[in-house]
Every structure is written in C-alpha cells, then in structure tokens.
C-alpha positions, 0 to 999 in steps of 0.5 A: 900763842897766837892772835886769832879772830873767830870766823865760825862754828864747828858742828858735829853730830858724832864727836870723840867722847872726850870732846863732848860738852866742849864747843869748837870754834873756826879761828884765823890767825891775824896780824897785830892790827887784828884784821889782816889774816895770817896763816891757815884757819884752825879749829880750836876748842873754846874755853872762855865762851868766845863769840863771832868776830871776837879776837882771841888768844889761842894756845897752839901746842897739843901737850899744853892743851891736854894739861889746861883741859886736865885730859891726856886723851883729848884729841885737841891741839888748839885751845882758846884761853882768852878774849882780847878786849884791846891790843895797845902796840907801842 
C-alpha cells in the first residue's frame, strides 16, 4: 500500500472494454508528511470517488486489484482504495 496525492485526471476517448465505467486518476506517492513527492507518479483506478489533491491509499499490486474488482481480465495495477482524512504519526 502507498500513500499518494491525487495530482490529475486521466481522460481517454478509447478504453479497454474492462475499464469502461471506471474513473482513472494520476496519483503521486508522497512521504508520511503528505506533501513531499516520493517516486514516480502512476495511473490508478478510483474506487472511492477521490478528488483533486486528496490524500489517498493506493493498492499497487495487479493480482489484488483484479480480485478487488472481481475481474481477472481487467488491465490494472494500481487501485485507490481509500481517502485519508488524517495521519497521526507518533
């Protein structure tokens, strides 16, 4: 699981048939401060209706994503599975 910031939308006029009806977002992994970029941005399928600049939890594992979406043929590696309201690091 990764903590990421939503940094953009992905718009496509032609999609793989298994992606129809799903929203794709561009997410940037961040440090625990929620601000400092960490690693390359990626495309993630949104399952929680995340919005611009939201801090989100991303599952980045293709097999788990296919199980979560109940579709063994969906071509996805990263799925947004939660919007983070607050981080409390002790």
